[in-house]
C-alpha positions as CSV (number, residue, x, y, z in Angstrom):
1,M,203.4,171.4,101.1
2,S,202.6,175.1,100.8
3,S,199.0,174.6,99.5
4,E,196.1,174.0,101.8
5,V,194.5,170.5,101.8
6,F,191.5,168.9,103.5
7,I,192.0,165.7,105.3
8,A,188.8,163.8,106.1
9,G,188.6,161.1,108.7
10,L,185.5,158.9,108.1
11,D,184.4,156.4,110.7
12,L,182.0,154.8,108.2
13,A,179.0,152.8,109.3
14,W,178.8,149.6,107.2
15,G,175.0,149.7,107.3
16,E,172.2,152.3,107.3
17,R,171.2,152.2,111.0
18,R,174.1,154.0,112.6
19,P,175.5,157.5,111.6
20,D,179.0,158.1,110.3
21,G,181.6,159.9,112.4
22,V,183.3,162.6,110.3
23,C,186.3,164.8,111.0
24,L,187.6,167.4,108.6
25,L,191.1,168.9,109.1
26,K,192.2,171.9,107.1
27,A,196.0,171.6,106.8
28,N,198.9,173.5,105.5
29,A,202.7,173.3,106.0
30,Q,202.5,174.8,109.5
31,R,199.4,173.4,111.1
32,S,196.2,171.4,110.8
33,E,193.0,172.6,112.4
34,V,189.7,170.9,113.0
35,H,187.4,172.4,110.5
36,W,184.3,170.2,111.1
37,L,183.6,167.3,113.5
38,G,180.3,165.6,113.9
39,L,177.9,162.9,112.6
40,T,176.1,162.4,109.3
41,H,173.5,159.7,108.6
42,G,173.2,157.9,105.2
43,D,174.9,158.3,101.9
44,P,173.3,161.6,100.7
45,A,174.1,163.4,104.0
46,L,177.7,162.3,104.0
47,L,178.3,163.1,100.3
48,A,176.6,166.5,100.7
49,L,178.9,167.4,103.5
50,L,182.0,166.4,101.6
51,D,180.7,168.2,98.4
52,G,179.9,171.3,100.4
53,E,182.9,171.6,102.7
54,I,185.6,170.2,100.4
55,A,184.2,170.5,96.8
56,Q,187.1,170.2,94.4
57,A,189.8,171.2,96.9
58,P,192.9,169.0,97.3
59,S,191.9,166.4,99.8
60,L,192.5,163.0,101.4
61,L,189.7,160.8,102.5
62,M,190.9,158.4,105.3
63,V,188.2,155.7,105.8
64,D,187.8,153.1,108.5
65,A,185.9,150.8,106.2
66,P,186.7,148.7,103.1
67,L,187.1,150.6,99.9
68,I,188.4,147.7,97.7
69,C,186.9,144.3,98.1
70,P,186.7,142.1,95.0
71,N,185.8,138.9,96.9
72,A,182.1,138.1,97.3
73,T,182.6,135.9,100.3
74,G,185.3,135.0,102.9
75,A,188.0,137.5,103.8
76,R,190.5,139.6,101.9
77,P,194.2,138.8,102.0
78,V,194.8,142.0,103.9
79,D,192.3,140.9,106.6
80,R,194.2,137.7,107.1
81,L,197.5,139.6,107.1
82,A,196.3,141.9,109.8
83,H,195.7,138.9,112.1
84,V,199.3,137.7,111.5
85,R,200.9,141.2,111.7
86,F,199.0,142.4,114.8
87,H,198.1,139.2,116.6
88,R,200.1,140.1,119.7
89,E,198.5,143.5,119.9
90,K,195.0,141.9,119.6
91,C,194.3,144.1,116.6
92,G,192.9,141.6,114.1
93,C,190.2,143.0,111.9
94,H,186.8,141.6,110.8
95,P,186.7,139.5,107.7
96,T,185.5,141.6,104.8
97,N,183.7,140.6,101.6
98,A,181.3,142.3,99.2
99,T,178.3,140.6,100.7
100,R,179.0,141.9,104.1
101,C,179.9,145.5,103.2
102,P,177.8,146.8,100.2
103,R,177.6,150.3,101.7
104,P,181.3,151.1,102.0
105,L,181.9,149.8,98.4
106,R,178.9,151.9,97.2
107,L,180.5,154.9,98.7
108,A,183.9,154.1,97.3
109,A,182.3,154.2,93.9
110,A,180.8,157.6,94.7
111,F,184.2,158.9,95.8
112,E,185.7,157.7,92.5
113,A,183.0,159.4,90.6
114,R,184.0,162.6,92.4
115,G,187.6,162.2,91.1
116,Y,189.2,160.4,94.1
117,V,191.8,157.7,93.4
118,I,191.9,154.8,95.9
119,D,195.6,154.8,96.5
120,W,198.3,155.5,99.1
121,A,201.0,157.0,96.9
122,L,200.9,160.8,97.2
123,P,201.5,163.1,94.3
124,P,204.6,165.4,94.6
125,T,202.5,168.5,95.3
126,A,199.0,169.1,96.7
127,H,197.8,170.3,93.3
128,G,195.2,167.8,92.1
129,L,195.4,165.7,95.2
130,R,192.2,163.6,95.4
131,H,193.0,160.3,97.2
132,A,191.1,158.0,99.4
133,A,192.5,155.1,101.5
134,E,191.4,152.6,104.1
135,V,192.9,153.0,107.5
136,F,193.2,150.7,110.5
137,P,192.9,152.8,113.7
138,H,193.6,150.1,116.4
139,P,197.3,149.4,115.5
140,A,197.7,153.1,114.8
141,M,196.8,153.9,118.4
142,V,198.9,151.0,119.8
143,R,201.9,152.5,118.1
144,W,201.2,156.2,118.8
145,F,200.4,155.5,122.5
146,N,203.2,153.0,122.9
147,I,201.0,150.4,124.5
148,P,201.2,146.6,124.2
149,E,197.7,145.9,122.9
150,R,194.5,147.6,121.6
151,I,192.2,149.5,123.9
152,A,189.1,147.4,124.4
153,Y,186.4,150.1,124.1
154,K,184.4,148.5,121.3
155,R,182.9,145.5,123.0
156,G,181.8,144.3,126.4
157,P,179.7,145.7,129.3
158,V,179.0,149.4,129.1
159,A,180.8,150.1,132.4
160,A,184.0,148.5,131.1
161,R,183.7,150.3,127.8
162,R,183.4,153.6,129.6
163,L,186.6,152.9,131.5
164,E,188.5,151.9,128.4
165,F,187.2,154.8,126.5
166,A,188.3,157.3,129.2
167,R,191.7,155.7,128.9
168,L,191.7,156.2,125.2
169,Q,190.8,159.9,125.7
170,R,193.6,160.4,128.1
171,L,196.2,158.7,125.8
172,L,194.9,160.6,122.8
173,R,195.3,163.9,124.6
174,Q,198.9,163.0,125.4
175,C,199.5,161.9,121.9
176,L,198.2,165.1,120.5
177,D,200.6,167.1,122.7
178,V,203.6,165.0,121.8
179,L,203.2,163.8,118.2
180,F,200.6,166.4,116.9
181,P,201.4,169.7,118.4
182,H,200.6,171.4,115.1
183,V,196.9,170.2,115.3
184,L,194.6,172.9,116.5
185,L,191.4,171.6,118.1
186,N,188.2,173.5,118.1
187,A,185.9,173.8,121.1
188,H,183.8,170.7,120.1
189,S,186.8,168.5,119.6
190,R,188.3,169.6,122.9
191,S,185.1,168.8,124.7
192,L,184.9,165.4,122.9
193,L,188.2,164.4,124.5
194,E,186.7,165.0,128.0
195,A,183.1,163.7,127.4
196,A,181.7,160.6,129.0
197,W,181.3,157.7,126.6
198,T,178.3,157.4,124.3
199,K,178.3,155.6,120.9
200,D,178.0,159.0,119.2
201,I,181.0,160.4,121.1
202,E,182.9,157.2,120.2
203,D,182.2,157.5,116.5
204,Q,183.3,161.1,116.4
205,T,186.5,160.3,118.3
206,D,187.2,157.4,115.9
207,A,186.8,159.9,113.0
208,L,189.4,162.2,114.6
209,V,191.8,159.3,114.9
210,C,191.3,158.5,111.2
211,A,192.0,162.1,110.3
212,L,195.2,162.1,112.3
213,V,196.3,159.0,110.4
214,G,195.8,161.0,107.2
215,D,197.6,164.0,108.7
216,W,200.5,161.7,109.6
217,H,200.6,160.1,106.1
218,W,200.5,163.5,104.4
219,R,203.0,165.3,106.5
220,H,205.6,162.5,106.3
221,R,204.9,162.1,102.6
222,G,204.1,158.4,103.2
223,Q,207.6,157.7,104.5
224,R,206.3,156.8,108.0
225,T,203.3,154.8,106.9
226,E,203.1,151.0,106.6
227,V,200.9,149.7,103.8
228,L,199.3,146.3,104.2
229,G,197.8,144.7,101.2
230,D,197.6,145.8,97.6
231,R,195.5,147.9,95.2
232,E,193.8,144.8,93.6
233,T,192.5,143.0,96.7
234,G,192.4,145.7,99.3
235,F,194.9,147.6,101.5
236,F,195.0,149.8,104.6
237,L,197.4,152.2,106.1
238,V,199.0,152.1,109.6
239,P,201.4,154.8,110.9
240,Q,205.0,153.8,111.7
241,I,206.8,155.5,114.6
């Protein structure tokens, strides 16, 4: 792992109304550092950022949105599997089909046109690395934080969401110290982990978590990653402790 790679965490909006949270890590064998963290809005802005910051460099795109979804209606097998696998942790995912998620699938095609392969199996070296994969942050956080169920910061009254999000921030800071001491935060990402909840802060924090899933997958060469699903009907990655 001597070569430098970019690991992008993308908290992708399924529609056009909300922005995307984006976190870019620049990683080598010794450390990973936050290179860019913020929001983009719409396909052109997101693709322009990736084209400008990553270009043709070795890179992983870790996306919290469906990249493979051949079914026009209903749910993918991996969506149903998530409910079975993570029922106790309350980490079931939304049913996904091509009718519900045209934007993520459109962007998946744009990634492939830029040379990305939608796959979890890493090549032996960083040379030529251009992979994209769907990730599932809720069970990742349950495992990293060693908690019994997901943190409920996505739904409910704003006051309750703020409390749960502050808990997420506290646990994420502890997790970075224990499991990711090699990750160097910049000033913006440090302030993000202390900021009061807003939806924009949430989206950027989710993007950071997606990038950390990618860092975990890359540093452990996939040996500490659980893959749910398959390449034909859809899959996502969850870290294993």
